[in-house]
Backbone atoms as SQL, in Angstrom:
CREATE TABLE atoms (id INTEGER PRIMARY KEY, chain TEXT, resi INTEGER, resn TEXT, atom TEXT, x REAL, y REAL, z REAL);
INSERT INTO atoms VALUES
  (1, 'A', 1, 'UNK', 'N', -2.299, -27.997, -15.676),
  (2, 'A', 1, 'UNK', 'CA', -1.424, -26.823, -16.089),
  (3, 'A', 1, 'UNK', 'C', -0.329, -27.896, -16.801),
  (4, 'A', 2, 'UNK', 'N', 0.291, -27.543, -17.533),
  (5, 'A', 2, 'UNK', 'CA', 1.391, -28.242, -18.785),
  (6, 'A', 2, 'UNK', 'C', 2.807, -27.640, -17.740),
  (7, 'A', 3, 'UNK', 'N', 3.647, -28.857, -18.530),
  (8, 'A', 3, 'UNK', 'CA', 4.971, -28.772, -18.477),
  (9, 'A', 3, 'UNK', 'C', 5.486, -27.261, -17.588),
  (10, 'A', 4, 'UNK', 'N', 5.253, -26.329, -18.546),
  (11, 'A', 4, 'UNK', 'CA', 5.366, -25.103, -18.535),
  (12, 'A', 4, 'UNK', 'C', 5.240, -24.246, -17.657),
  (13, 'A', 5, 'UNK', 'N', 3.877, -24.551, -17.180),
  (14, 'A', 5, 'UNK', 'CA', 2.943, -23.224, -15.993),
  (15, 'A', 5, 'UNK', 'C', 4.159, -23.717, -14.675),
  (16, 'A', 6, 'UNK', 'N', 4.168, -22.500, -14.049),
  (17, 'A', 6, 'UNK', 'CA', 5.158, -22.710, -12.584),
  (18, 'A', 6, 'UNK', 'C', 3.524, -22.554, -11.778),
  (19, 'A', 7, 'UNK', 'N', 3.940, -23.429, -10.616),
  (20, 'A', 7, 'UNK', 'CA', 2.447, -23.456, -9.408),
  (21, 'A', 7, 'UNK', 'C', 3.155, -23.164, -8.483),
  (22, 'A', 8, 'UNK', 'N', 2.205, -22.583, -7.752),
  (23, 'A', 8, 'UNK', 'CA', 2.450, -21.905, -6.750),
  (24, 'A', 8, 'UNK', 'C', 1.763, -22.203, -5.101),
  (25, 'A', 9, 'UNK', 'N', 1.458, -22.555, -4.027),
  (26, 'A', 9, 'UNK', 'CA', 0.767, -23.031, -3.087),
  (27, 'A', 9, 'UNK', 'C', 0.064, -22.086, -2.649),
  (28, 'A', 10, 'UNK', 'N', 0.481, -20.758, -2.653),
  (29, 'A', 10, 'UNK', 'CA', -0.408, -19.136, -2.480),
  (30, 'A', 10, 'UNK', 'C', -0.378, -18.406, -3.171),
  (31, 'A', 11, 'UNK', 'N', -1.480, -17.515, -3.164),
  (32, 'A', 11, 'UNK', 'CA', -1.263, -16.208, -4.426),
  (33, 'A', 11, 'UNK', 'C', -0.518, -15.539, -4.180),
  (34, 'A', 12, 'UNK', 'N', -0.012, -14.940, -2.624),
  (35, 'A', 12, 'UNK', 'CA', 0.860, -14.573, -2.291),
  (36, 'A', 12, 'UNK', 'C', 2.141, -15.074, -2.539),
  (37, 'A', 13, 'UNK', 'N', 2.406, -16.233, -2.789),
  (38, 'A', 13, 'UNK', 'CA', 3.930, -16.498, -3.097),
  (39, 'A', 13, 'UNK', 'C', 3.921, -16.390, -4.317),
  (40, 'A', 14, 'UNK', 'N', 3.104, -16.023, -5.278),
  (41, 'A', 14, 'UNK', 'CA', 2.873, -16.072, -6.612),
  (42, 'A', 14, 'UNK', 'C', 3.417, -14.606, -6.700),
  (43, 'A', 15, 'UNK', 'N', 2.281, -13.944, -6.247),
  (44, 'A', 15, 'UNK', 'CA', 2.967, -12.232, -6.539),
  (45, 'A', 15, 'UNK', 'C', 4.306, -11.995, -5.574),
  (46, 'A', 16, 'UNK', 'N', 4.657, -12.261, -5.066),
  (47, 'A', 16, 'UNK', 'CA', 5.983, -12.155, -4.412),
  (48, 'A', 16, 'UNK', 'C', 7.316, -12.553, -5.509),
  (49, 'A', 17, 'UNK', 'N', 6.888, -13.627, -5.903),
  (50, 'A', 17, 'UNK', 'CA', 8.481, -14.749, -7.015),
  (51, 'A', 17, 'UNK', 'C', 8.081, -13.753, -8.279),
  (52, 'A', 18, 'UNK', 'N', 6.400, -13.820, -9.211),
  (53, 'A', 18, 'UNK', 'CA', 6.059, -13.365, -10.472),
  (54, 'A', 18, 'UNK', 'C', 6.355, -11.741, -10.619),
  (55, 'A', 19, 'UNK', 'N', 6.045, -11.270, -9.594),
  (56, 'A', 19, 'UNK', 'CA', 5.400, -9.771, -10.040),
  (57, 'A', 19, 'UNK', 'C', 6.008, -8.923, -8.697),
  (58, 'A', 20, 'UNK', 'N', 7.645, -8.921, -8.054),
  (59, 'A', 20, 'UNK', 'CA', 7.675, -8.381, -7.459),
  (60, 'A', 20, 'UNK', 'C', 6.932, -6.939, -7.430),
  (61, 'A', 21, 'UNK', 'N', 7.645, -6.269, -8.298),
  (62, 'A', 21, 'UNK', 'CA', 7.056, -4.926, -8.184),
  (63, 'A', 21, 'UNK', 'C', 5.791, -4.177, -8.044),
  (64, 'A', 22, 'UNK', 'N', 4.892, -5.607, -8.217),
  (65, 'A', 22, 'UNK', 'CA', 3.402, -4.568, -7.627),
  (66, 'A', 22, 'UNK', 'C', 3.458, -4.988, -6.497),
  (67, 'A', 23, 'UNK', 'N', 2.419, -4.044, -5.729),
  (68, 'A', 23, 'UNK', 'CA', 2.381, -4.287, -4.420),
  (69, 'A', 23, 'UNK', 'C', 1.775, -5.104, -4.284),
  (70, 'A', 24, 'UNK', 'N', 1.780, -6.089, -2.954),
  (71, 'A', 24, 'UNK', 'CA', 1.341, -7.583, -2.723),
  (72, 'A', 24, 'UNK', 'C', -0.392, -7.083, -2.736),
  (73, 'A', 25, 'UNK', 'N', -0.284, -6.488, -1.830),
  (74, 'A', 25, 'UNK', 'CA', -2.043, -6.355, -1.838),
  (75, 'A', 25, 'UNK', 'C', -2.411, -6.575, -2.816),
  (76, 'A', 26, 'UNK', 'N', -2.576, -5.411, -3.629),
  (77, 'A', 26, 'UNK', 'CA', -2.791, -5.113, -5.186),
  (78, 'A', 26, 'UNK', 'C', -3.244, -6.314, -5.898),
  (79, 'A', 27, 'UNK', 'N', -1.765, -7.340, -5.820),
  (80, 'A', 27, 'UNK', 'CA', -1.505, -8.556, -6.837),
  (81, 'A', 27, 'UNK', 'C', -2.724, -9.334, -6.136),
  (82, 'A', 28, 'UNK', 'N', -2.447, -9.641, -5.141),
  (83, 'A', 28, 'UNK', 'CA', -3.480, -10.683, -4.523),
  (84, 'A', 28, 'UNK', 'C', -5.014, -10.501, -4.653),
  (85, 'A', 29, 'UNK', 'N', -5.104, -9.092, -4.458),
  (86, 'A', 29, 'UNK', 'CA', -6.771, -8.918, -4.777),
  (87, 'A', 29, 'UNK', 'C', -7.417, -8.627, -5.930),
  (88, 'A', 30, 'UNK', 'N', -6.477, -8.843, -6.960),
  (89, 'A', 30, 'UNK', 'CA', -6.184, -8.427, -8.355),
  (90, 'A', 30, 'UNK', 'C', -6.655, -10.004, -9.113),
  (91, 'A', 31, 'UNK', 'N', -5.849, -11.245, -7.982),
  (92, 'A', 31, 'UNK', 'CA', -6.227, -12.355, -8.354),
  (93, 'A', 31, 'UNK', 'C', -7.535, -13.119, -7.831),
  (94, 'A', 32, 'UNK', 'N', -7.882, -12.490, -7.472),
  (95, 'A', 32, 'UNK', 'CA', -9.210, -13.291, -6.143),
  (96, 'A', 32, 'UNK', 'C', -10.753, -12.243, -6.512),
  (97, 'A', 33, 'UNK', 'N', -11.030, -12.308, -8.137),
  (98, 'A', 33, 'UNK', 'CA', -12.510, -11.712, -7.971),
  (99, 'A', 33, 'UNK', 'C', -13.443, -11.664, -6.577),
  (100, 'A', 34, 'UNK', 'N', -14.385, -10.962, -7.023),
  (101, 'A', 34, 'UNK', 'CA', -14.571, -10.265, -7.141),
  (102, 'A', 34, 'UNK', 'C', -12.932, -8.854, -6.935),
  (103, 'A', 35, 'UNK', 'N', -12.477, -7.894, -7.601),
  (104, 'A', 35, 'UNK', 'CA', -11.416, -7.489, -7.104),
  (105, 'A', 35, 'UNK', 'C', -12.260, -5.765, -6.727),
  (106, 'A', 36, 'UNK', 'N', -11.372, -5.382, -5.554),
  (107, 'A', 36, 'UNK', 'CA', -11.911, -4.186, -5.603),
  (108, 'A', 36, 'UNK', 'C', -10.997, -3.597, -4.126),
  (109, 'A', 37, 'UNK', 'N', -9.906, -2.801, -4.619),
  (110, 'A', 37, 'UNK', 'CA', -8.853, -2.283, -3.469),
  (111, 'A', 37, 'UNK', 'C', -8.976, -1.565, -2.990),
  (112, 'A', 38, 'UNK', 'N', -8.861, -1.920, -0.879),
  (113, 'A', 38, 'UNK', 'CA', -9.012, -1.025, -0.558),
  (114, 'A', 38, 'UNK', 'C', -8.245, -0.445, 0.574),
  (115, 'A', 39, 'UNK', 'N', -7.045, -0.847, 0.744),
  (116, 'A', 39, 'UNK', 'CA', -6.239, -0.517, 1.097),
  (117, 'A', 39, 'UNK', 'C', -5.852, -1.014, 1.984),
  (118, 'A', 40, 'UNK', 'N', -4.593, -0.677, 3.031),
  (119, 'A', 40, 'UNK', 'CA', -4.596, -1.426, 3.988),
  (120, 'A', 40, 'UNK', 'C', -4.485, -1.113, 5.334),
  (121, 'A', 41, 'UNK', 'N', -5.012, 0.023, 5.428),
  (122, 'A', 41, 'UNK', 'CA', -5.041, 0.901, 6.478),
  (123, 'A', 41, 'UNK', 'C', -3.950, 1.620, 7.355),
  (124, 'A', 42, 'UNK', 'N', -3.224, 1.267, 6.601),
  (125, 'A', 42, 'UNK', 'CA', -1.678, 2.267, 7.291),
  (126, 'A', 42, 'UNK', 'C', -1.098, 3.097, 6.335),
  (127, 'A', 43, 'UNK', 'N', -0.159, 3.825, 6.771),
  (128, 'A', 43, 'UNK', 'CA', 0.280, 5.505, 6.663),
  (129, 'A', 43, 'UNK', 'C', 1.267, 5.145, 6.219),
  (130, 'A', 44, 'UNK', 'N', 1.594, 6.080, 4.406),
  (131, 'A', 44, 'UNK', 'CA', 2.690, 6.445, 3.799),
  (132, 'A', 44, 'UNK', 'C', 2.723, 7.989, 3.628),
  (133, 'A', 45, 'UNK', 'N', 3.766, 8.196, 2.913),
  (134, 'A', 45, 'UNK', 'CA', 4.600, 9.649, 3.083),
  (135, 'A', 45, 'UNK', 'C', 4.117, 10.235, 1.524),
  (136, 'A', 46, 'UNK', 'N', 3.446, 11.251, 1.218),
  (137, 'A', 46, 'UNK', 'CA', 3.473, 11.795, -0.028),
  (138, 'A', 46, 'UNK', 'C', 3.698, 12.885, -0.188),
  (139, 'A', 47, 'UNK', 'N', 4.966, 13.047, -0.764),
  (140, 'A', 47, 'UNK', 'CA', 6.170, 13.465, -0.725),
  (141, 'A', 47, 'UNK', 'C', 5.658, 15.443, -1.606),
  (142, 'A', 48, 'UNK', 'N', 4.883, 14.908, -2.273),
  (143, 'A', 48, 'UNK', 'CA', 4.068, 16.088, -2.940),
  (144, 'A', 48, 'UNK', 'C', 3.619, 16.978, -1.940),
  (145, 'A', 49, 'UNK', 'N', 2.851, 16.338, -1.424),
  (146, 'A', 49, 'UNK', 'CA', 1.946, 17.168, -0.941),
  (147, 'A', 49, 'UNK', 'C', 2.309, 17.356, 0.667),
  (148, 'A', 50, 'UNK', 'N', 3.610, 16.501, 1.050),
  (149, 'A', 50, 'UNK', 'CA', 4.213, 17.157, 2.451),
  (150, 'A', 50, 'UNK', 'C', 3.302, 16.545, 3.479),
  (151, 'A', 51, 'UNK', 'N', 2.656, 15.460, 3.110),
  (152, 'A', 51, 'UNK', 'CA', 2.097, 14.966, 4.211),
  (153, 'A', 51, 'UNK', 'C', 1.773, 13.468, 4.931),
  (154, 'A', 52, 'UNK', 'N', 1.723, 13.061, 5.586),
  (155, 'A', 52, 'UNK', 'CA', 1.741, 10.839, 5.656),
  (156, 'A', 52, 'UNK', 'C', 0.194, 11.375, 5.337),
  (157, 'A', 53, 'UNK', 'N', -0.043, 9.957, 4.377),
  (158, 'A', 53, 'UNK', 'CA', -1.640, 9.886, 4.188),
  (159, 'A', 53, 'UNK', 'C', -1.621, 8.300, 4.543),
  (160, 'A', 54, 'UNK', 'N', -3.113, 8.126, 4.993),
  (161, 'A', 54, 'UNK', 'CA', -3.664, 6.418, 5.113),
  (162, 'A', 54, 'UNK', 'C', -3.807, 6.076, 3.568),
  (163, 'A', 55, 'UNK', 'N', -3.940, 4.948, 3.949),
  (164, 'A', 55, 'UNK', 'CA', -3.900, 4.101, 2.288),
  (165, 'A', 55, 'UNK', 'C', -5.083, 2.770, 2.352),
  (166, 'A', 56, 'UNK', 'N', -6.233, 4.216, 2.004),
  (167, 'A', 56, 'UNK', 'CA', -7.690, 3.536, 2.053),
  (168, 'A', 56, 'UNK', 'C', -8.300, 4.709, 1.146),
  (169, 'A', 57, 'UNK', 'N', -9.222, 4.317, 0.386),
  (170, 'A', 57, 'UNK', 'CA', -10.155, 4.956, -0.285),
  (171, 'A', 57, 'UNK', 'C', -10.840, 6.046, 0.306),
  (172, 'A', 58, 'UNK', 'N', -10.591, 6.942, -0.888),
  (173, 'A', 58, 'UNK', 'CA', -10.255, 8.600, -0.050),
  (174, 'A', 58, 'UNK', 'C', -11.908, 8.821, 0.265),
  (175, 'A', 59, 'UNK', 'N', -13.086, 8.445, -0.078),
  (176, 'A', 59, 'UNK', 'CA', -13.972, 8.674, 0.573),
  (177, 'A', 59, 'UNK', 'C', -14.358, 7.842, 1.824),
  (178, 'A', 60, 'UNK', 'N', -13.679, 7.420, 2.407),
  (179, 'A', 60, 'UNK', 'CA', -13.894, 6.753, 3.705),
  (180, 'A', 60, 'UNK', 'C', -13.430, 7.907, 4.787),
  (181, 'A', 61, 'UNK', 'N', -12.275, 8.791, 4.772),
  (182, 'A', 61, 'UNK', 'CA', -12.007, 9.760, 5.717),
  (183, 'A', 61, 'UNK', 'C', -11.265, 10.534, 5.141),
  (184, 'A', 62, 'UNK', 'N', -11.498, 11.818, 5.910),
  (185, 'A', 62, 'UNK', 'CA', -10.354, 13.006, 5.559),
  (186, 'A', 62, 'UNK', 'C', -8.708, 12.813, 5.867),
  (187, 'A', 63, 'UNK', 'N', -8.687, 12.038, 6.318),
  (188, 'A', 63, 'UNK', 'CA', -6.966, 10.872, 6.333),
  (189, 'A', 63, 'UNK', 'C', -6.572, 10.547, 5.073),
  (190, 'A', 64, 'UNK', 'N', -7.762, 9.356, 4.901),
  (191, 'A', 64, 'UNK', 'CA', -7.267, 8.581, 3.593),
  (192, 'A', 64, 'UNK', 'C', -7.264, 9.402, 2.035),
  (193, 'A', 65, 'UNK', 'N', -5.532, 9.013, 1.824),
  (194, 'A', 65, 'UNK', 'CA', -5.179, 10.035, 0.323),
  (195, 'A', 65, 'UNK', 'C', -5.573, 8.936, -0.973),
  (196, 'A', 66, 'UNK', 'N', -6.214, 7.613, -0.940),
  (197, 'A', 66, 'UNK', 'CA', -6.089, 6.870, -2.204),
  (198, 'A', 66, 'UNK', 'C', -5.755, 5.458, -1.467),
  (199, 'A', 67, 'UNK', 'N', -5.556, 4.731, -2.406),
  (200, 'A', 67, 'UNK', 'CA', -5.289, 3.166, -1.942),
  (201, 'A', 67, 'UNK', 'C', -3.723, 3.212, -3.413),
  (202, 'A', 68, 'UNK', 'N', -2.674, 3.167, -2.094),
  (203, 'A', 68, 'UNK', 'CA', -1.562, 3.011, -2.230),
  (204, 'A', 68, 'UNK', 'C', -1.323, 1.540, -3.685),
  (205, 'A', 69, 'UNK', 'N', -0.584, 2.152, -4.880),
  (206, 'A', 69, 'UNK', 'CA', -0.379, 0.542, -6.054),
  (207, 'A', 69, 'UNK', 'C', 0.716, 0.848, -6.176),
  (208, 'A', 70, 'UNK', 'N', 1.715, 1.186, -5.506),
  (209, 'A', 70, 'UNK', 'CA', 3.129, 1.021, -5.853),
  (210, 'A', 70, 'UNK', 'C', 3.724, 0.393, -4.979),
  (211, 'A', 71, 'UNK', 'N', 4.700, -0.897, -5.443),
  (212, 'A', 71, 'UNK', 'CA', 5.549, -1.822, -4.994),
  (213, 'A', 71, 'UNK', 'C', 6.740, -0.724, -4.225),
  (214, 'A', 72, 'UNK', 'N', 7.107, -1.034, -3.024),
  (215, 'A', 72, 'UNK', 'CA', 8.274, -0.842, -2.527),
  (216, 'A', 72, 'UNK', 'C', 7.974, 0.652, -1.464),
  (217, 'A', 73, 'UNK', 'N', 6.863, 0.999, -1.361),
  (218, 'A', 73, 'UNK', 'CA', 6.128, 2.256, -0.365),
  (219, 'A', 73, 'UNK', 'C', 6.321, 1.732, 1.213),
  (220, 'A', 74, 'UNK', 'N', 7.046, 2.371, 1.608),
  (221, 'A', 74, 'UNK', 'CA', 7.300, 2.332, 2.771),
  (222, 'A', 74, 'UNK', 'C', 6.239, 2.567, 3.929),
  (223, 'A', 75, 'UNK', 'N', 4.951, 1.611, 4.573),
  (224, 'A', 75, 'UNK', 'CA', 4.402, 1.866, 5.279),
  (225, 'A', 75, 'UNK', 'C', 4.467, 2.153, 6.818),
  (226, 'A', 76, 'UNK', 'N', 3.701, 2.904, 7.513),
  (227, 'A', 76, 'UNK', 'CA', 3.824, 3.200, 8.841),
  (228, 'A', 76, 'UNK', 'C', 2.525, 2.379, 9.416),
  (229, 'A', 77, 'UNK', 'N', 2.197, 1.653, 10.938),
  (230, 'A', 77, 'UNK', 'CA', 1.514, 1.478, 11.483),
  (231, 'A', 77, 'UNK', 'C', 0.545, 2.835, 12.290),
  (232, 'A', 78, 'UNK', 'N', 1.309, 4.100, 12.067),
  (233, 'A', 78, 'UNK', 'CA', 0.395, 4.979, 12.417),
  (234, 'A', 78, 'UNK', 'C', 0.775, 6.204, 12.070),
  (235, 'A', 79, 'UNK', 'N', 0.185, 7.626, 12.296),
  (236, 'A', 79, 'UNK', 'CA', 0.635, 9.176, 11.366),
  (237, 'A', 79, 'UNK', 'C', 1.459, 9.203, 12.139),
  (238, 'A', 80, 'UNK', 'N', 1.632, 9.213, 13.313),
  (239, 'A', 80, 'UNK', 'CA', 2.760, 9.478, 14.312),
  (240, 'A', 80, 'UNK', 'C', 4.193, 9.102, 13.751),
  (241, 'A', 81, 'UNK', 'N', 4.101, 7.714, 13.144),
  (242, 'A', 81, 'UNK', 'CA', 5.552, 6.932, 13.183),
  (243, 'A', 81, 'UNK', 'C', 6.124, 7.467, 11.873),
  (244, 'A', 82, 'UNK', 'N', 4.696, 7.503, 10.692),
  (245, 'A', 82, 'UNK', 'CA', 5.209, 7.767, 9.243),
  (246, 'A', 82, 'UNK', 'C', 5.625, 9.604, 9.700),
  (247, 'A', 83, 'UNK', 'N', 5.245, 10.533, 10.413),
  (248, 'A', 83, 'UNK', 'CA', 5.648, 11.999, 10.281),
  (249, 'A', 83, 'UNK', 'C', 6.896, 11.899, 10.819),
  (250, 'A', 84, 'UNK', 'N', 7.260, 11.237, 11.734),
  (251, 'A', 84, 'UNK', 'CA', 8.604, 11.641, 12.856),
  (252, 'A', 84, 'UNK', 'C', 9.557, 10.617, 12.119),
  (253, 'A', 85, 'UNK', 'N', 9.172, 9.821, 11.104),
  (254, 'A', 85, 'UNK', 'CA', 10.347, 8.677, 10.302),
  (255, 'A', 85, 'UNK', 'C', 10.672, 9.472, 9.628),
  (256, 'A', 86, 'UNK', 'N', 9.328, 10.435, 8.255),
  (257, 'A', 86, 'UNK', 'CA', 9.675, 10.291, 7.007),
  (258, 'A', 86, 'UNK', 'C', 9.553, 12.110, 6.436),
  (259, 'A', 87, 'UNK', 'N', 9.190, 12.783, 7.619),
  (260, 'A', 87, 'UNK', 'CA', 8.847, 14.501, 7.423),
  (261, 'A', 87, 'UNK', 'C', 8.875, 14.786, 8.796),
  (262, 'A', 88, 'UNK', 'N', 9.898, 14.766, 9.495),
  (263, 'A', 88, 'UNK', 'CA', 10.328, 15.506, 10.665),
  (264, 'A', 88, 'UNK', 'C', 10.460, 16.711, 10.788),
  (265, 'A', 89, 'UNK', 'N', 10.476, 17.227, 9.836),
  (266, 'A', 89, 'UNK', 'CA', 10.443, 18.980, 9.789),
  (267, 'A', 89, 'UNK', 'C', 9.584, 19.195, 9.553),
  (268, 'A', 90, 'UNK', 'N', 8.063, 18.489, 9.859),
  (269, 'A', 90, 'UNK', 'CA', 6.920, 19.156, 9.651),
  (270, 'A', 90, 'UNK', 'C', 6.014, 19.011, 10.849),
  (271, 'A', 91, 'UNK', 'N', 5.368, 19.857, 11.231),
  (272, 'A', 91, 'UNK', 'CA', 4.992, 19.702, 12.748),
  (273, 'A', 91, 'UNK', 'C', 3.619, 18.248, 12.375),
  (274, 'A', 92, 'UNK', 'N', 3.436, 17.996, 13.610),
  (275, 'A', 92, 'UNK', 'CA', 2.395, 16.713, 13.440),
  (276, 'A', 92, 'UNK', 'C', 1.211, 17.508, 13.242),
  (277, 'A', 93, 'UNK', 'N', 0.632, 18.399, 13.837),
  (278, 'A', 93, 'UNK', 'CA', -0.556, 19.016, 13.052),
  (279, 'A', 93, 'UNK', 'C', -0.759, 19.068, 11.581),
  (280, 'A', 94, 'UNK', 'N', 0.616, 19.288, 10.897),
  (281, 'A', 94, 'UNK', 'CA', 0.153, 19.917, 9.347),
  (282, 'A', 94, 'UNK', 'C', 0.658, 18.887, 8.237),
  (283, 'A', 95, 'UNK', 'N', 0.992, 17.847, 9.294),
  (284, 'A', 95, 'UNK', 'CA', 1.709, 16.267, 8.677),
  (285, 'A', 95, 'UNK', 'C', 0.488, 15.889, 8.239),
  (286, 'A', 96, 'UNK', 'N', -0.831, 15.712, 8.602),
  (287, 'A', 96, 'UNK', 'CA', -1.961, 15.173, 8.205),
  (288, 'A', 96, 'UNK', 'C', -3.168, 15.625, 7.892);
């Protein structure tokens, strides 16, 4: 490293500081080869589909909506929490 390089103690710290607009799990994954985004397993809203979908590879499960690559997307521990918080007007059976 020369005098113009910024060094961090962890990949997570670098990602948060230098590229905060990229979802941290994507930045960390891309910084550690071999890269393969697998998602967090948490739930997020697809307002386009009016459903809460799981952050995981589509081929893993019917509830998987693909890996979220956007920063600032609110993630939920469960589909129930996602639905009741963000899509309260959609019945639970139609929300996922």
